[in-house]
TORDO-591339 format. One record per residue (C-alpha): x, y, z. Coordinates in steps of 0.05 Angstrom, whole numbers, plus 32768, in hexadecimal, padded with zeros to 4 digits. Example, Ala and Ser with C-alpha at 12.3 -4.5 7.8 and 13.67 -1.06 7.14 Angstrom:
BEGIN
80F67FA6809C/81117FEB808F/
This chain:
BEGIN
7AA77CF986C3/7AB77D4386BF/7AA47D7386F6/7AA37DB286CB/7A597DC286D6/7A5F7DBA8721/7A9F7DE28722/7A7D7E1886F9/7A427E1A8728/7A717E1F8763/7A977E598743/7A567E7D8734/7A3F7E74877B/7A817E8D8797/7A7E7ECB876B/7A387EDB8783/7A4E7ECF87CC/7A8C7EFB87C6/7A657F3187A2/7A2E7F2F87D6/7A627F33880D/7A827F7087EE/7A3E7F9187E6/7A2F7F81882F/7A727F9E8846/7A657FDE881E/7A1E7FE28838/7A337FD78880/7A6A800C8879/7A3A803E885B/7A0780308891/7A3C803588C7/7A58807688AC/7A13809488A2/79FB807E88E6/7A3A80998907/7A3080DE88E8/79E580DB88F6/79F480C9893F/7A2581028944/79F381328924/79BD811A8954/79EA81248991/79FD816A897C/79B4817A896A/799E815F89AE/79D3818B89D0/79BB81C789A8/797381B989BD/798B81B48A05/79B181F589FE/7973821589DE/794A81FE8A19/797B821D8A4A/797D825E8A23/7930825F8A20/792D82538A6B/7960828A8A79/793B82BA8A4A/78FA82AB8A6F/791F82B78AB1/793C82F98A98/790083128A70/78DF83328AAC/791C835D8ABB/7918838E8A7F/78CD83938A88/78D683A28AD2/790B83D88AC5/78DF83F68A8E/78A583FA8AC1/78D3841D8AF2/78EA844D8ABC/78A3845D8AA5/788A84678AEB/78C584948AFF/78BF84BC8ABE/787484C38ACA/787D84DC8B12/78B2850E8AFC/788C85278ABF/784A85308AE5/786C85558B1D/788D85838AEA/784A859B8AD0/783B85E48ADF/780D85F28B1A/77F685C08B4D/77D485918B1C/77FB85558B37/7823854E8B77/7841850C8B8F/783084FD8BD7/786C85048C03/787784C08C24/787E84C18C70/78C0849A8C6E/78E484D98C55/78D784F98C99/78FC84C08CBB/793C84C38C92/797A84CF8CBC/79A985088CA9/79F384FA8CB6/7A15853C8CBC/7A44854E8C82/7A4085078C69/79FB84F48C50/79B784D78C63/799784928C68/795684718C7E/797784458CB1/7948844E8CEC/78FF84428CD7/78CC844E8D0F/78B484128D37/787983F08D16/788E84058CCF/788283CC8C9C/78C883D38C81/78B883A28C47/789083DB8C28/78CC84098C24/791384098C0D/794C84358C24/795B847C8C0D/79A4848F8C16/79CF84C58BF8/7A0B84F38C00/7A0285398C19/79C485588C39/797D853F8C31/7960857F8C4D/798085AA8C17/7965857C8BE2/791E857E8BFF/792385CA8BFE/792A85C88BB2/78E685B58B92/790585928B57/793385678B82/78FB855B8BB4/78CF85408B7C/790885138B64/791084F58BA9/78C584EE8BB3/78BE84CC8B6F/78F8849D8B7E/78D984898BC1/789584808BA0/78B384478B77/78B7841A8BB5/787083FA8BAE/788283E48B67/78C683CA8B7E/78A683A38BB7/787283828B89/78A783708B55/78D883538B88/78A083278BA4/788F830F8B5D/78D983068B48/790282F28B85/794282EC8B5D/794983398B5C/797F83508B8C/7979839D8B8E/794A83CC8B69/795684168B6C/7956845C8B50/799D84788B4F/799F84C48B48/79D684EF8B29/79C9851B8B67/79EE84E78B92/79B484C28BB2/7997847C8BA9/795184618BB7/795D84168BC0/793083DA8BCE/792C83AE8BF7/793C83D38C37/797F83C68C56/79A183F48C87/79DE84198C6F/7A0383FF8CAC/79FA83B88C92/7A0F83CB8C4C/7A5283E58C63/7A5C83B98CA0/7A9683938C81/7AB783D28C65/7AD283FB8CA1/7AD884458C96/7AA484498C5F/7A6A847A8C64/7A2884848C41/7A4984B68C12/7A7F84838C01/7A4A844E8BF2/7A23847D8BC4/7A6384948BA1/7A79844C8B94/7A34843D8B77/7A38847A8B49/7A7C84648B31/7A6284208B1A/7A5084118AD2/7A0884098AE9/7A0384558AEE/7A39846A8ABD/7A1B84428A83/79DB846C8A8B/79FD84B18A86/79F384DC8A48/7A3D84D58A35/7A3B84898A33/79F184808A21/79DC84B889F2/79A1848F89D7/798584848A1E/797E84388A14/797684038A49/79B783DB8A56/79D583A08A7A/7A1583AB8AA2/7A50837D8AA9/7A5683558AE9/7A6E837E8B25/7A7883778B70/7A3D83968B96/7A5283D28BC0/7A1D83BE8BF3/7A3E837B8BFD/7A10834A8BD9/7A48832F8BAD/7A4D832A8B62/7A1083408B3A/79FA835C8AF8/79C983958AEC/799783AE8AB9/798983F98AB8/796C84328A90/797A847E8A95/794584AE8AAE/793E84F38A90/7910852F8A9D/790B85628A64/794D85488A46/796F85508A8A/799185108AA2/797B84FF8AEA/799384B88AF6/7984846F8AE8/7952843B8AFE/796F83F48B03/796983B08B22/79A0837E8B35/79A483328B2D/79D8830C8B54/7A0382DF8B28/79F482A28B52/79AC82A88B38/79C782918AF5/79E582508B11/79A882278AFC/79B882348AB2/79FF821A8AB6/79EE81D88AD8/7A1C81A08ABD/7A0381788A82/7A0D812D8A75/7A5781358A65/7A82813D8AA3/7ABA81618A7D/7A8A81928A5C/7A8F81DD8A69/7A4D82048A70/7A5382508A78/7A29828F8A71/7A5382C48A4E/7A45830F8A47/7A5883388A0A/7A9E83468A26/7AAF82FD8A2E/7AA682FB8A7A/7A8782BD8A98/7A4B82D18AC2/7A4282888AD9/7A6082458AC7/7A6881FE8AE0/7AB482068AE6/7AE182278B1A/7AAA82328B4C/7A6282428B3D/7A6B828C8B4C/7AA982B68B57/7AC382DF8B90/7AD283278B7D/7AD4831F8B32/7AB982F48AF9/7AE282C38AD1/7AEC82CD8A86/7AD9829A8A51/7B2382968A3E/7B35827E8A84/7AFF82488A81/7B0D822E8A3B/7B3C81F38A2F/7B81820B8A19/7B7981F589D1/7B3B822089C9/7B55826189E8/7B73827A89A6/7B2E82708986/7B0C829D89B9/7AF382CF8986/7AD682998959/7AB1827A8994/7A9382BD89A9/7A7B82C88961/7A5F8282895B/7A1482768959/7A03822C8959/7A3581F2895D/7A7B81E88941/7AB281B5894A/7AF781D0895C/7B2A81978957/7B1E816F8997/7AE5819A89B2/7A9C81A5899E/7A8481EC89AE/7A3C820389B1/7A27824B89BC/79E3826C89BA/79D282B589C9/799C82CC89F9/796482F889DF/795883188A24/799F83308A33/79E183398A0E/79F982F68A27/7A0282B08A0C/7A0A82698A25/7A4882438A0E/7A5081F88A14/7A9381D68A06/7A97818A8A03/7AD4815F89F3/7AC8813789B4/7AE480F989D7/7AAD80FD8A0C/7A78810589D7/7A9580CA89B0/7A91809D89ED/7A4980B289F9/7A3980A789AF/7A57806289AF/7A2A804E89EA/79EE806389C1/7A0E80448982/7A1B800089A2/79D77FE48990/79E07FF78947/7A277FD98946/7A0C7F998964/79D87F95892D/7A0D7F9F88F7/7A3B7F6B8917/7A017F3B891E/79EF7F4588D5/7A367F3588BF/7A387EF688EA/79F47EE288CF/7A0D7EE98887/7A4B7EC08896/7A217E8A88B7/79F07E8B887D/7A297E83884C/7A457E468871/79FF7E288877/79F17E31882D/7A347E10881C/7A287DD38848/79DD7DCB8840/79D07DDF87F8/7A0C7DED87CD/7A337DAC87D8/79F67D7E87CF/79E17DA88792/7A267DA08773/7A267D558780/79DF7D4D8763/79F57D758726/7A2D7D43871A/79FE7D078722/79CA7D2386F3/7A007D3386BE/7A1F7CEE86C5/79DB7CCC86BE/79CE7CF4867F/7A127CE38660/7A167C998674/79CC7C89866A/79CD7C6286AC/79A17C7786E7/79CA7C898724/798E7C908753/79A47C53877B/79E87C758787/79C77CB4879F/79D27CC287EA/79937CB78814/79927CFE882E/798D7D1A87E7/79527CF087D1/791C7D1C87F3/79347D5587C7/79217D2F8789/78DF7D1A87A6/78CE7D6287B9/78E07D7A8773/78B57D448755/787A7D538782/78817D9E8777/78757D95872C/78427D5D8732/77FA7D6E8725/77E67D378755/78027D5D8791/77E67D9F877A/779F7D868772/77A17D5687AD/77AD7D8F87DD/77727DB987C4/77317DB787EC/76F87D9087CC/77047D6E8789/77237D878748/77007D68870D/76FA7D6686C1/76B57D5786A3/76A27D4F8659/76607D4B8635/765B7D0D8609/760F7D0F85FC/75D37D3C860D/75CA7D3C8658/76047D0B865F/76427D248682/767C7CF88699/76BC7D0486C1/76FE7D01869D/77267D1086DC/77197D1B8726/77467D218762/77407CF787A0/77127D2A87BF/76D87D118794/76D27CD687C3/76B87D0687F8/767B7D1387CE/766F7CD287A6/768E7C9C87D0/76B67C868793/77027C8E878B/77187CBF8756/773D7C888730/76FB7C628725/76CE7C9D8715/76E47CAE86CE/76B67C988696/767C7C8886C4/76417CB186AB/76167C9D86E6/76467CB8871A/76197CF48728/75E37CC78745/76137CB2877C/760D7CF7879F/75D67D20877C/758B7D18877D/75667D12873B/754B7D59873C/758F7D76874E/75B07D4E8715/757E7D6A86E3/758B7DB186FA/75D67DA686F6/75D37D8986B0/75A77DC3869A/75DA7DF486B5/76127DCF8690/75EA7DD2864E/75E07E1D8657/762A7E268668/763D7E028628/760B7E2A85FE/76217E6D8619/766A7E5A8624/766A7E76866B/76817E5B86AF/76527E3386DA/76477E3E8725/76167E0D8743/76017DFF878B/75D57DC687A3/75CE7D9287DB/75F47D5187D5/75EE7D0D87F6/75D07CCE87D9/75D57C8487E4/75E57C8A882E/761E7CBE8827/76257CFB8854/75F87D348841/76097D7C8837/76117DB48804/763E7DB587C7/76577DEC8799/766E7DDC8752/76967E11872D/76B37E0386E7/76C77E2486A6/76B77E058662/76E87DFB8629/76EC7DD485E7/77207D9D85E6/77497D8685A9/77127D548597/76DC7D898596/76BB7D7385D7/76A57DA5860D/76CC7D9A864C/76C07DBB8690/76FA7DC286C0/76ED7DD98706/76E67DCC8750/76B37DAA877D/76AF7DC687C4/768A7DB08802/76667DEF881B/763D7DCE8850/765D7DF48889/76547E368865/760A7E288858/76007E1388A0/76227E5288B7/75F67E7C8889/75B87E5988A3/75CE7E6488EB/75DB7EAD88DB/75957EB688BF/75777E9588FC/75A27EC18929/758C7F008903/75437EEB890A/754D7EE18955/75707F248959/75377F478934/75047F268963/752B7F3D89A0/75347F848986/74EA7F888972/74D77F7489B9/75057FA889D8/74E57FDE8A05/7514801289E6/7515802F899F/754C800E8976/7567801D8931/759F7FFB8909/75C0801F88CF/75F8800A88A0/763B802C88A8/7649802F885E/760D80578846/75EA80678888/75AA80448870/757C802A88A6/75777FDE88A1/754D7FD288E0/751B7FFA890A/74F47FDB8943/74AC7FEA8956/74BE801B898E/74EC8040895F/74B880488929/74868063895C/74B780968978/74CE80AD8933/748580AD891A/7495808188DD/7480803C88C5/74B5800688CB/74B87FFC8880/74C180478876/74F7804988AB/75208013888A/751980378848/753A80768864/757E808C887E/7596809788C5/75AA80DE88B5/756180EF88A5/755080EE88EF/7588811A890A/757C81648918/75C781728913/75F1814488E8/7631815B890C/7616813A894C/760E80F88925/765480FD8908/76708109894D/764C80CC8968/766480A0892E/76AB80B88939/76A780A58982/768B8060896F/76C38056893D/76F680678973/76D8804189AE/76A78010898E/7671802789C0/764D806789D3/7621806F8A11/75F380A78A28/75FD80D389EA/75CC810E89E8/75B6812D89A6/757981498982/7552811C8953/7519812B8922/74D98104891C/74B780F588D9/7487812F88E7/74C2815F88EF/74BC8164893B/7501816A895C/750D8146899E/7548813789CC/756080EF89CD/758E80C989FC/75B3809689D2/75E3805B89D9/7604803D899C/76328004898A/76517FE6894C/76397FA28934/76337F7588F7/75EC7F6E88DC/75E27F43889E/762D7F3F8895/76347F8B8890/76537FBD88C2/761A7FE188E3/760B800E891E/75D57FFB8951/75B680378976/7585803689B0/7565807889C2/7531809789EE/750B80D989EF/752881068A26/750A81488A0E/74E381548A4E/752281488A78/754A81798A4D/751481AE8A56/751581A48AA1/756181AB8AA1/755D81EC8A7A/752882068AAA/755381F38AE7/759082148AC8/756882538ABB/754E82548B02/759482488B1E/75B782808AF8/758582B88AEA/755B82E88B12/751282D58B0B/74F9831D8B09/7529833C8AD7/754783018AB2/758E83198ABF/75C482F38AE5/75B482E68B2D/75E582F68B65/760782B18B66/760E82AB8B1A/762682F38B15/765F82E68B45/767182A58B21/767782CA8ADE/769A83058AFF/76CE82D88B1F/76DF82BC8ADA/76E883028ABD/771283168AF9/774382DD8AEE/774782EE8AA3/775583378AB6/778E83228AE4/77AC82F18AB2/77AE83228A78/77B983608AA4/777B83838A88/775483BB8AAA/770F83AE8AC8/76D783D98AE7/769D83C78B15/765B83EF8B18/762C83EA8B54/75E784048B40/75AF84138B72/756984318B65/755F84738B8A/752584758BBC/750D84308BA8/74E784268BE9/74C184668BDC/74AD844A8B97/7494840A8BB7/746F842E8BEE/744F84608BBE/743F84378B80/744183F08B9A/747083B58B93/745983A48B4C/747083E98B36/74B183DE8B5B/74BA839E8B34/74AE83C48AF3/74E483F68B07/751683BF8B15/7505839E8AD2/750C83E08AAE/755183EC8ACC/756883A58AB9/754E83AE8A72/757383F18A68/75B483D38A83/75B083948A58/75A483BF8A19/75DC83F08A2A/761383C28A42/764183988A15/7639834E8A0B/767B83428A30/766583698A6D/764A83428AA9/7609835D8AC6/75DE83438AFF/75AD83528B36/75CC834B8B7B/758A83528BA0/755183838BA9/755E83C18B80/75A983B88B7E/75CD83A38B3D/7616839A8B2A/763B839E8AE8/768283868ADB/76A383A68A9D/76E0837D8A84/771A83A18A63/76FE83E48A79/772484178AA2/770384418AD7/76FD84808AAC/76D8845A8A76/76AE84388AAB/7699847C8AC5/7682848F8A7F/765A844E8A79/763A84598ABE/762884A18AAD/7607848A8A6C/75DF84558A91/75CA84878AC6/75AF84B98A93/758C84838A6A/756A84678AA7/755484AD8ABF/753284B78A7B/750684788A82/74BC847F8A93/748C844B8AB0/744084508AAA/741B84378AE8/73D384438AFD/73CE84828AD3/740F849E8AED/745184A58AC9/748D849B8AF6/74D784A28AEC/7510848B8B17/755B84958B1E/7596846B8B34/75D784778B59/761584558B3F/765684458B62/769284318B37/76D784168B47/771084018B19/774183C88B24/778483DF8B42/77C883BF8B3B/77C983A98B84/7783838B8B84/778683418B91/773C83308B95/76FC83438B71/76DB83508BB3/770A838B8BBF/76F383AE8B7F/76A9839F8B8D/76B183BB8BD4/76CE83FC8BB8/769584018B86/766383F58BBE/7684842B8BE8/7680845B8BAD/7636844A8BA6/762A845F8BEF/764F84A08BE1/762184AD8BA5/75E584A28BD3/760184D18C07/761085078BD3/75C7850A8BBE/75BC84CE8B90/75B284CD8B44/75FD84D28B38/763C84A98B2A/767584A68B5C/76B784828B4E/76E884688B81/
C-alpha cells in the first residue's frame, strides 16, 4: 500500500503552515515596528503638548505685564501732555507726600520719613540725586515729578492684582526715580556700606532697564524686555519690562516693572523624566530659570550652554533656532517660543530615559504579540495531533479500501469512528429534517379532494398520533387531527393552489380522536413531479402558543382600554412612527373638544400649539423613557389654546412603539403665576420695575460692567415740588404726573437700560456701557422732554419739572451702591441749586 496521497497531503499542510508562519512573522514585525514608532511619536507629541501647556501658562502669567506697563506709559504721557497745555486748563494736584520728602545736602532726596498715620501702602518712594527744591522751582521738572508721583494709585492697584511684580517705577533721565512699593532708602542700601541715594540712582540709570529706553538704543520708542540683572535695591536677580516716555519728542525717562526670577520657578518644575533638563531661555541664551544647578542663581544667571549635556553644546545655535522637537544623537530636544516675551522653554531628555518609559507603556502590546505567537505555535501542535495525523491515516484507509475492494471499517480505530458518523449525519436528510420544528412533509393529489402523504418526518406524530413511517399512502390521515369542516377548507385551498400555481398558507385548529388540541399552520409550495402529479412540499407547525399569546394580548389590550377609559385624567396614545393617535379616552375627548372617533382619526401634532415643544418632549422620552411634569401649550378642536401639565412614557400598544401621554389643564394656574410675577417685579402705578426688581437687574449689569471693564452711568430722577402738586391738585393728579414721567422715560431710554421707581416720586435709571459725559446728555434730554409735557386736570393745564443727579462708574468703585450714592448726592445738589437741572458727580 503506497502512502503517496497521505505524504502529499502532509507536504501541502506543511507548506501552508510554514507560509502562514512567515506571514505571521512579517505581520508581527511590521506591527512591532509601526507600534514602536507610533509610541515614540505619541511620547514626543505628549511632551510637546505638555510644553505647550507650560508656555500657555507662562504667557498667561506674563500677559498682564505689557498691558500694565502700557497703562503706566499712557497715564504718564497723559499727565505730561495735559500739563504742557497753554494756560491753566489742567493742573495735576500736588500730592502731600512731596512736602515730606527729606533733602540730603549735596547728595539727594528721599521719602524715608513719612508722617505718623500715613497709609504707606498708598505711596511709593521718591528718591533722586541732587536737589529736590531746585527741581520744584522749574515748572517743567515740577510737573514731571508730580506726574510720576501721581502714578502710585495705579501701581498700588496693579500690585494688589498681580502680586508677582517686584518693583514698578518711573525712572527719569533727570536722575530721580518714583518707585513702588515703598521701601526706605536705608533698607535698600543697608548691605552696601558707603552707598548713598545718589549712588543708588546712578546704578539704576546705568542698568539696561534704563539704557534700552534711550533714543540712541531705542529710536523707535518700543517696549522692551531686559536681560536678567541683580537688583541695586537688594531684591536679587530679576528681569524687567519697560517703555520710554517722551514729551514733544523730548526723552524724559522710562516706566517699567520688575519680576523676580524665582517667580518663573513654577514653569521649570521637573517633568516625569528625572534626567530631563527644563529651562526658560532669553534671546541671548541666558537661563532665567531651570531645574538644574539651583532653582535661581546668586549674582548672575546661568547660560544654556552651561546647562546642556556636553554632546549638545556644539549644537547650541541649532537648539536656539529650533521650534518644535528634534532628536540629536542620544538626546531629544523640545523648544517652544513664548508669545508674551522674547523667551522660550527648552526641554532636553535622554533618549535612553524615554526608551525605558516607552517600553513600560509598550509592555502590554509586546505581551499580546508574544501571546499571539505562542497561541499560533500551540494551535499548530494541536492541529498536528488532533486533526492532521488522523486525517492522514483515514486517507490511507479510504484509499486502501478503494484499491483492495475490502472494507477496512473493522480495522478503524474506535476514536476515529465518530468522525465518519458525523460526516454521514451531516449529509443525511434524516438529521436535517428531524431537527426542524413541526413536521416536514410531501403531499400529492391523486384524485379530486383526495390528498395523500408521500413523506413525513417524525414530527407528524405530534399532530396525528401516527408515526411518519406509517403515514404514507393513507388518504384518510387528515381525519386523525382535523375536523370535517377544516378538512374541506384545507382541500379547497389546495385545489386553488394547484389551479393558480401559488403557495398555500393555511391556519386552523387541530385535535381529533382524543389528541391534544391546538392551532396548526401549514405552509407549502406546489410543483409538478416527473409523473405529472402535483406535489406540495412544506412544513407543519404547532402555533398554539403563538395563538394563545395573541389572545392574551388582545384581552390585555381590552383591559388596558377599560382602565384608561375609566381614568380621571385625559389620556392619549399615539404611534411613534407616524404620530397618529391610536387611543383617546373620554376625559381626553372632552378636554380637546373632539369625539373619540375623530380623535383617533387625527395626529398628535394637530393638538400642539408649538411643534418644537412636542419634539423636545419626544427627544426627552427617547433619552430617558419617561417625562414628568412637562408644561406646554395645546390647542383644542375649537382652536382655543390652553396650558397643559403632561407626563409621558414609551410603551407598546398593539405591538407597535407608542407614546402614552396624560395631561391636565393648568391654564388658570399659569395665569396666576404670571400675575404674581407681575406683582412681584413691577410698580403697580407705572408698570415699570419696582425697587427690588430694579436693584436685581442693576446688580447683573454691574457685574457685567466689571467683567468686561465697560463704563456705566446712574441717573437719580426726582419730581420737583411734588408735594405742592399733590396738595394743590390732589393725589390722583400726582399719580398722573408720576405715570407721565415713567412713560417719557420708557419711551426715551434704550431697551438695554434699566429703569425703575424707587418709591414716591423718585426714579432711577442705570445706563450700561455709557460714560458720564454721555449720561449727562441723556439726562438733559430727559429733563427737557419732561418739562415739555402737559397734563389736563379739572380744567387746568399743568406742567412739571424734574431734577436729575448723575454719577459715572470710576476705576476704584467696588460696589454699585457707591455709584448710586454719588448720583443721589448729585440729585440733592440739583435740588439745592434751584431744581429743574442736571448735576453730575
